[in-house]
C-alpha positions in Angstrom: 34.9 63.5 98.3 36.0 60.7 97.7 36.4 61.7 94.4 38.3 64.9 94.5 40.6 62.9 97.1 41.2 60.4 95.0 42.2 63.1 91.8 44.8 64.6 94.1 46.3 61.3 95.3 46.8 60.7 91.7 48.7 64.5 91.0 50.0 62.9 93.7 51.8 60.3 92.7 52.9 62.1 89.2 54.7 64.2 91.1 56.5 61.2 92.7 55.5 62.0 95.9 53.7 58.7 96.8 53.8 55.0 95.2 49.7 54.1 96.5 47.6 54.6 93.9 43.6 54.9 95.0 41.5 52.2 93.4 37.9 51.5 94.4 38.6 54.1 97.5 41.7 51.9 98.1 44.9 52.2 98.1 46.9 50.0 95.7 51.0 49.6 95.2 52.5 48.0 92.1 56.3 47.7 91.2 55.5 49.6 88.5 54.4 52.9 90.6 57.1 52.2 93.1 59.8 52.1 89.9 58.2 55.5 88.6 58.0 57.2 92.1 61.7 56.6 92.5 62.6 57.8 88.8 60.6 60.7 89.7 62.0 61.6 92.3 65.6 61.1 91.0 64.6 63.6 88.0 63.7 65.7 90.3 66.3 66.2 92.6 68.9 66.2 89.8 67.2 68.6 87.8 65.6 71.3 89.7 68.3 73.0 91.5 69.6 73.9 87.7 66.3 75.5 87.8 66.1 77.2 91.0 69.2 78.7 89.9 68.5 80.1 87.0 64.7 81.6 88.1 66.9 83.0 91.0 69.5 84.6 88.2 66.6 85.7 86.7 65.0 87.9 90.0 68.0 89.2 90.9 68.4 90.7 87.1 64.7 93.0 88.0 65.1 96.4 88.1 62.9 96.6 91.1 65.1 94.4 93.2 67.5 96.2 95.1 70.9 95.3 94.2 72.1 94.6 98.0 69.1 92.1 98.3 70.4 89.8 95.7 70.5 86.9 97.7 67.3 86.5 98.5 65.9 84.9 95.5 68.8 81.9 96.1 67.9 81.8 99.7 64.1 81.5 99.2 65.3 79.0 96.4 67.2 76.8 98.2 64.8 76.1 101.2 62.6 75.3 98.9 64.8 72.5 97.4 65.3 71.5 101.0 61.7 71.1 101.9 61.0 69.3 98.6 64.1 67.1 99.1 63.1 65.9 102.0 59.5 65.4 101.3 60.6 63.3 98.7 63.2 61.4 100.7 60.5 60.7 102.9 58.1 59.4 100.8 58.0 55.6 102.2 57.1 57.3 106.1 53.9 58.6 104.2 53.4 55.7 102.4 53.6 53.4 105.1 50.6 55.4 107.4 48.7 55.6 104.5 47.5 51.7 105.2 46.9 52.2 108.4 44.3 55.2 107.9 43.1 53.1 105.1 41.8 51.1 107.4 40.3 53.7 109.5 38.9 55.6 107.0 37.1 51.4 105.8 36.0 51.3 109.9 34.9 54.8 110.4 32.7 54.3 106.6 31.2 51.1 108.4 30.3 52.6 111.1 28.4 55.9 109.0 26.5 53.3 106.8 25.7 51.6 109.6 23.9 53.9 111.3 23.0 56.7 108.7 24.9 59.7 110.0 26.7 61.5 107.5 29.8 64.7 108.6 29.2 67.7 109.8 28.8 71.2 108.8 32.0 72.2 110.1 33.9 69.6 108.6 32.8 69.6 105.5 33.5 73.4 104.6 37.2 72.6 106.3 37.1 70.1 103.7 36.1 72.5 101.1 38.3 75.8 101.7 41.4 73.3 101.8 40.5 71.6 98.7 39.6 75.5 97.0 43.4 76.9 99.1 45.0 73.6 97.1 43.4 74.5 93.8 44.2 77.7 93.4 47.6 77.7 94.9 48.1 74.9 92.0 46.9 76.9 89.7 48.5 80.1 90.2 51.7 78.6 90.3 50.9 77.6 87.0 49.5 80.9 85.9 52.2 82.6 86.8 54.6 81.5 84.0 52.3 83.3 81.8 52.0 86.6 84.3 55.4 87.2 85.4 57.4 85.6 82.9 55.6 87.2 79.4 58.0 88.3 76.7 60.9 86.5 77.9 62.6 84.3 75.9 61.2 80.0 75.7 64.2 78.7 77.8 63.5 80.8 80.5 59.4 79.6 80.2 60.5 76.2 80.8 62.4 76.5 83.8 59.7 78.2 85.0 57.6 75.5 83.9 60.1 73.3 85.8 59.8 75.2 89.0 56.6 76.0 89.3 55.3 72.8 88.8 57.5 70.8 91.2 56.8 74.2 93.7 52.7 72.5 93.8 54.9 69.7 96.3 54.8 72.0 99.1 51.5 72.4 99.4 50.7 68.8 98.5 52.1 68.0 101.0 50.3 69.4 103.6 47.2 68.7 101.9 47.8 65.0 102.9 48.8 65.6 106.0 45.2 68.0 106.5 43.1 65.0 104.7 44.5 62.4 107.2 43.3 64.3 110.3 40.6 65.8 108.6 39.2 61.5 108.2 40.9 61.3 112.1 38.2 64.2 113.0 35.4 62.5 110.9 35.9 59.6 113.0 35.4 60.9 116.7 32.6 63.3 115.8 30.9 59.9 114.7 31.9 58.3 118.0 30.8 61.5 120.2 27.3 61.3 117.9 26.7 57.5 118.7 27.4 57.8 122.2 24.7 60.6 122.4 22.4 58.6 120.6 23.0 55.2 123.0 22.9 57.4 126.2 20.0 58.7 125.1 17.8 55.7 124.2 16.1 54.4 127.0 14.4 51.9 125.2 17.8 50.0 124.1 18.9 47.0 125.5 21.9 46.7 128.0 23.6 43.7 126.7 23.3 45.5 122.6 24.0 49.5 124.6 27.3 47.2 125.8 28.3 46.0 122.7 27.3 49.2 121.0 29.9 51.2 123.2 33.4 48.5 123.1 32.7 48.8 119.8 32.7 52.5 119.7 35.5 52.0 121.9 37.5 50.4 119.9 37.2 52.7 117.2 38.5 55.2 119.2 41.7 53.7 120.7 42.5 53.0 116.6 41.7 56.8 115.9 43.5 57.3 118.5 46.6 55.4 117.7 46.7 56.5 114.2 46.8 60.1 115.2 49.8 59.4 116.8 51.3 57.6 114.4 50.7 60.1 111.5 52.1 63.2 114.0 55.0 61.5 114.1 56.0 60.0 110.7 54.7 63.8 109.5 56.1 66.0 112.5 59.6 66.7 111.0 57.6 67.2 107.4 55.7 69.6 109.1 58.5 71.4 110.7 60.8 72.0 106.9 57.1 72.9 106.1 56.4 75.4 108.8 59.7 76.9 107.7 59.1 77.1 104.5 56.0 79.1 104.9 57.9 81.2 107.6 61.1 82.4 105.2 58.2 82.3 102.3 55.8 85.1 104.3 58.9 87.5 105.4 61.0 87.0 102.0 58.0 87.4 99.6 56.4 90.2 102.0 59.4 92.1 101.7 59.4 91.9 97.9 56.3 92.2 97.6 56.4 95.7 99.5 59.2 96.7 97.1 57.4 96.0 93.6 53.8 97.4 95.1 55.9 101.0 95.1 57.7 100.5 91.8 56.6 102.7 89.4 56.1 100.6 86.5 54.6 98.1 88.0 51.3 96.4 86.7 48.4 95.9 88.8 47.3 92.5 88.2 51.0 91.6 89.0 50.3 93.3 92.5 46.9 91.8 92.8 47.5 88.4 91.6 51.1 88.3 94.1 48.9 89.7 97.4 46.1 87.0 96.6 48.9 84.3 96.1 50.0 85.4 99.3 46.8 85.5 101.6 45.6 82.0 100.3 48.6 80.7 101.0 48.5 81.7 104.3 45.2 80.2 104.9 46.0 77.5 103.2 49.1 76.6 106.1 46.3 77.9 108.7 43.5 75.5 107.9 46.7 72.9 108.9 46.6 73.7 112.2 42.7 74.1 112.9 42.6 70.5 111.9 44.7 69.1 114.1 43.3 71.7 117.3 39.9 70.5 116.0 41.2 67.0 116.6 42.0 67.4 119.3 38.8 69.1 120.7 37.0 66.3 119.2 39.2 63.4 120.5 38.3 64.8 124.7 35.0 67.1 124.1 33.0 66.5 127.1 30.1 63.8 127.6 27.4 66.1 129.0 24.4 64.7 127.7 25.3 61.9 130.2 23.4 62.0 133.4 25.2 59.5 136.1 22.1 58.0 137.2 21.5 56.3 134.4 24.9 55.2 133.3 25.9 52.0 132.5 29.3 49.8 133.6 30.6 49.8 129.9 29.8 53.4 129.6 31.1 54.4 132.3 34.5 52.7 131.5 34.5 54.5 128.0 34.1 57.8 130.2 36.7 57.5 132.8 39.4 55.7 129.4 38.3 59.2 127.5 39.0 62.0 130.0 42.4 60.7 130.8 43.4 59.4 127.3 44.6 63.0 125.8 46.2 63.9 122.0 48.6 66.0 122.4 50.2 66.8 119.0 53.9 68.6 119.0 55.9 68.9 116.1 58.7 66.7 116.9 58.1 67.5 120.2 59.0 70.7 120.3 55.7 73.2 120.6 52.0 72.1 120.0 49.7 72.7 116.9 47.1 75.0 117.1 45.4 78.4 116.1 47.7 79.7 118.8 50.9 78.3 117.4 49.8 80.1 114.2 49.1 83.4 115.8 52.5 83.3 117.3 53.8 82.5 113.8 52.2 85.1 112.3 53.1 87.9 114.8 56.6 86.5 114.0 56.5 87.0 110.2 55.1 90.9 110.7 58.7 91.3 112.8 60.7 90.4 110.8 58.8 91.7 108.0 59.2 95.1 108.9 62.8 94.6 110.5 63.6 93.4 106.3 62.1 97.2 105.5 63.6 98.8 107.8 66.9 97.4 106.4 65.5 98.6 102.7 64.9 101.7 104.1 68.8 102.6 105.6 70.2 101.0 102.5 68.6 103.1 99.8 69.2 106.5 101.7 73.0 105.2 100.9 
């Protein structure tokens, strides 16, 4: 798992999303990586508008796209550019959080190696699923150049290559967000496992038990503080990413429906587009799910503690745990959880239907 994270961190550095590189399990920053990130950001922000503009022009020339909906590609690519620009400009906030996150990762890894604990199956499955969706989406953007632009002039292919490569920034940004909270959830789970062992171990020395609880308390507090920092720094970026996904789903849902009813459409194009659409949706769902899981793990009830055998340290920790709640709000506007994702999906369906109704009305004129 560490190798996978390091690979995608290196990919993010190549794309200019971070000036830190993972070396030996630690994040390192040099003047060379800082300069490279600034230069790469400048190149992206200057060249990408031209690539998006040309791509939008190519899409408007498609025979299956209604003439009265010519503006949809321009709207979609404009939102893509705004979100990518915001992601790159706010790079310093993500970089600042990497150092705090590194401290947490080291503490959690030390606790896991000391106690012999491992990652629970749910977190392991979530990590695998998120890595799969990211890998598939990045690969699909590259394959889309050959599938969707086959037969076009080489200049158009190079423009599509530029656009599709930098579109992966939108996916990679949410992956860093997911991994950050995944590490927090891993830490909370270790704390809960150790507390359960301590409470059930009747032969443990009281002084050693008190020392263990104080150490777990300190780790729990560090996790909560880091989680709030991640939520604060990533908040504006995730708000922009949510809006980008919202518009992506509506516009591509409409365009996909129109293209699927086009007489000369290819089956492989329809299958490729539909699979990309649904995997992008599942990928975004995982972001909300991990936040929901972090909140559950942070304030998980400790039913295994019995009142009669509770020490003063354990009692104090349980009071702290029950009175401390981690509310992950995006810019203070809404909570991040599975219910909010379902509400967003319902809104996407409604707006997509409205676009299709507009299409039906205009097609009859």
